One Martini backbone bead per residue (centre of mass of N, CA, C, O) as a GRO file, in nm:
protein
  155
    1MET     BB    1   4.497   3.378  -1.705
    2VAL     BB    2   4.227   3.517  -1.764
    3ASN     BB    3   4.079   3.265  -1.870
    4VAL     BB    4   4.088   3.100  -1.606
    5LYS     BB    5   3.919   3.307  -1.432
    6ILE     BB    6   3.660   3.248  -1.616
    7ILE     BB    7   3.632   2.938  -1.653
    8ILE     BB    8   3.603   2.828  -1.365
    9PRO     BB    9   3.337   2.968  -1.275
   10ILE     BB   10   3.170   2.848  -1.508
   11ILE     BB   11   3.205   2.552  -1.429
   12ILE     BB   12   3.083   2.576  -1.145
   13ILE     BB   13   2.805   2.675  -1.238
   14ILE     BB   14   2.733   2.428  -1.414
   15ILE     BB   15   2.750   2.219  -1.184
   16ILE     BB   16   2.535   2.341  -1.003
   17ILE     BB   17   2.301   2.330  -1.204
   18ALA     BB   18   2.311   2.024  -1.256
   19ALA     BB   19   2.259   1.938  -0.961
   20LEU     BB   20   1.984   2.073  -0.929
   21ILE     BB   21   1.838   1.927  -1.154
   22ILE     BB   22   1.878   1.639  -1.044
   23PHE     BB   23   1.753   1.677  -0.763
   24THR     BB   24   1.470   1.775  -0.851
   25SER     BB   25   1.391   1.525  -1.030
   26ASN     BB   26   1.417   1.311  -0.798
   27GLU     BB   27   1.211   1.439  -0.604
   28GLU     BB   28   0.964   1.420  -0.793
   29THR     BB   29   0.968   1.118  -0.841
   30THR     BB   30   0.931   1.030  -0.548
   31LYS     BB   31   0.659   1.172  -0.501
   32ASN     BB   32   0.506   1.026  -0.730
   33GLU     BB   33   0.546   0.737  -0.628
   34ILE     BB   34   0.401   0.773  -0.360
   35GLU     BB   35   0.124   0.875  -0.471
   36GLU     BB   36   0.068   0.620  -0.668
   37LYS     BB   37   0.025   0.384  -0.455
   38TRP     BB   38  -0.241   0.482  -0.367
   39ILE     BB   39  -0.563   0.330  -0.289
   40GLY     BB   40  -0.900   0.454  -0.334
   41SER     BB   41  -1.217   0.509  -0.134
   42GLY     BB   42  -1.279   0.778  -0.044
   43PRO     BB   43  -1.154   0.767   0.286
   44PHE     BB   44  -1.011   0.519   0.167
   45ALA     BB   45  -0.675   0.351   0.191
   46ILE     BB   46  -0.408   0.197   0.030
   47ASP     BB   47  -0.053   0.170  -0.028
   48LYS     BB   48  -0.108  -0.071  -0.248
   49ALA     BB   49  -0.153  -0.322  -0.512
   50GLN     BB   50   0.109  -0.490  -0.414
   51TYR     BB   51   0.205  -0.789  -0.248
   52ASN     BB   52   0.380  -0.980  -0.034
   53VAL     BB   53   0.440  -1.224   0.147
   54GLY     BB   54   0.457  -1.067   0.477
   55GLU     BB   55   0.315  -0.810   0.429
   56LYS     BB   56   0.172  -0.517   0.513
   57ILE     BB   57  -0.150  -0.387   0.541
   58PHE     BB   58  -0.248  -0.042   0.478
   59LEU     BB   59  -0.504   0.150   0.637
   60ASP     BB   60  -0.649   0.459   0.547
   61THR     BB   61  -0.854   0.693   0.740
   62ASP     BB   62  -0.996   1.002   0.601
   63GLY     BB   63  -1.296   1.177   0.625
   64LEU     BB   64  -1.538   1.093   0.768
   65LYS     BB   65  -1.854   1.097   0.786
   66PHE     BB   66  -2.108   1.108   1.015
   67ASP     BB   67  -2.289   0.892   0.830
   68ASP     BB   68  -2.061   0.689   0.845
   69LYS     BB   69  -2.154   0.338   0.846
   70GLY     BB   70  -1.981   0.019   0.908
   71THR     BB   71  -1.797  -0.233   0.712
   72ILE     BB   72  -1.481  -0.375   0.691
   73LYS     BB   73  -1.379  -0.607   0.429
   74PHE     BB   74  -1.146  -0.865   0.408
   75LEU     BB   75  -1.101  -1.050   0.107
   76ARG     BB   76  -1.019  -1.367   0.031
   77PRO     BB   77  -0.923  -1.605  -0.180
   78ILE     BB   78  -1.042  -1.918  -0.300
   79ASN     BB   79  -1.087  -1.835  -0.597
   80ASP     BB   80  -1.176  -1.680  -0.893
   81THR     BB   81  -1.498  -1.626  -0.760
   82HIS     BB   82  -1.422  -1.653  -0.446
   83HIS     BB   83  -1.471  -1.532  -0.108
   84LYS     BB   84  -1.331  -1.457   0.221
   85ILE     BB   85  -1.334  -1.359   0.537
   86TYR     BB   86  -1.065  -1.224   0.727
   87ILE     BB   87  -1.165  -0.920   0.805
   88LYS     BB   88  -1.342  -0.713   1.049
   89LEU     BB   89  -1.448  -0.360   1.051
   90SER     BB   90  -1.570  -0.108   1.232
   91PHE     BB   91  -1.752   0.205   1.153
   92ASP     BB   92  -1.790   0.561   1.284
   93GLY     BB   93  -1.819   0.896   1.214
   94MET     BB   94  -1.918   0.997   1.500
   95SER     BB   95  -1.645   0.893   1.656
   96LYS     BB   96  -1.469   0.866   1.375
   97GLN     BB   97  -1.273   1.019   1.101
   98GLN     BB   98  -0.998   0.871   1.188
   99PHE     BB   99  -0.784   0.590   1.080
  100ASN     BB  100  -0.574   0.305   1.141
  101TYR     BB  101  -0.474  -0.009   0.968
  102TYR     BB  102  -0.293  -0.320   1.026
  103PHE     BB  103  -0.186  -0.620   0.845
  104GLU     BB  104  -0.094  -0.980   0.833
  105PRO     BB  105  -0.113  -1.235   0.650
  106ARG     BB  106  -0.155  -1.571   0.783
  107LEU     BB  107  -0.060  -1.871   0.885
  108GLN     BB  108  -0.354  -2.077   0.987
  109MET     BB  109  -0.508  -2.352   1.084
  110TYR     BB  110  -0.789  -2.247   1.210
  111THR     BB  111  -0.854  -2.090   0.918
  112GLY     BB  112  -0.727  -2.254   0.660
  113ILE     BB  113  -0.434  -2.123   0.636
  114CYS     BB  114  -0.166  -2.316   0.510
  115SER     BB  115  -0.058  -2.146   0.257
  116MET     BB  116   0.044  -1.927   0.023
  117ASP     BB  117  -0.197  -2.000  -0.168
  118ASP     BB  118  -0.416  -1.883   0.045
  119ILE     BB  119  -0.305  -1.575   0.008
  120ALA     BB  120  -0.283  -1.564  -0.276
  121GLY     BB  121  -0.418  -1.294  -0.468
  122ASN     BB  122  -0.735  -1.145  -0.501
  123TRP     BB  123  -0.834  -0.885  -0.318
  124ILE     BB  124  -1.092  -0.735  -0.098
  125VAL     BB  125  -1.232  -0.414  -0.016
  126ARG     BB  126  -1.526  -0.375   0.181
  127PHE     BB  127  -1.806  -0.128   0.227
  128SER     BB  128  -2.036  -0.180   0.434
  129GLY     BB  129  -2.298   0.068   0.433
  130THR     BB  130  -2.200   0.190   0.159
  131GLN     BB  131  -2.098   0.358  -0.161
  132TYR     BB  132  -1.827   0.245  -0.170
  133GLU     BB  133  -1.585   0.123  -0.336
  134ASP     BB  134  -1.389  -0.113  -0.402
  135ILE     BB  135  -1.078  -0.263  -0.316
  136ASN     BB  136  -0.805  -0.380  -0.502
  137PHE     BB  137  -0.568  -0.650  -0.443
  138GLU     BB  138  -0.241  -0.809  -0.441
  139ILE     BB  139  -0.100  -1.130  -0.362
  140LEU     BB  140   0.198  -1.263  -0.397
  141ASN     BB  141   0.378  -1.575  -0.455
  142GLN     BB  142   0.592  -1.414  -0.256
  143VAL     BB  143   0.898  -1.299  -0.123
  144SER     BB  144   1.089  -1.083   0.012
  145SER     BB  145   1.429  -1.029   0.014
  146TRP     BB  146   1.428  -0.929   0.332
  147ASP     BB  147   1.270  -1.195   0.396
  148ASP     BB  148   1.370  -1.480   0.614
  149ARG     BB  149   1.125  -1.629   0.618
  150ILE     BB  150   0.937  -1.932   0.650
  151PHE     BB  151   0.653  -2.060   0.451
  152GLU     BB  152   0.528  -2.317   0.580
  153PRO     BB  153   0.312  -2.542   0.599
  154VAL     BB  154   0.049  -2.600   0.865
  155CYS     BB  155  -0.155  -2.850   0.718
   0.00000   0.00000   0.00000
């Protein structure tokens, strides 16, 4: 009987310690995964390196200097060596030091983006008027499992 009174609390303590270790390691892994996704250049960052067709691209700008002024250009691939401007955004650190922008590349006949093949590939985010390096990301020629939209060619 005395042994049971000692063994049960020891087992409970071991279970609590094991649960704390597992919880702490999962929390650290989740934080590291979130931090590793962002790709940045100076005050600019996008939320990941690869997207599926239909996903939104999120640009975070934080900490622009007062003399930072220029244009952000999202360049979509035409082929392996050439790109075309998809979106242009102006920025001026004198008026705003931080802002967010998101968009979803879409099939649009009037822009000549007719199929998923026109969206998929290696994109570039260029910061004209600054010394900041380009950010590169890829849009995969696939749709996320949660996205039930059909991306039929439009032209």
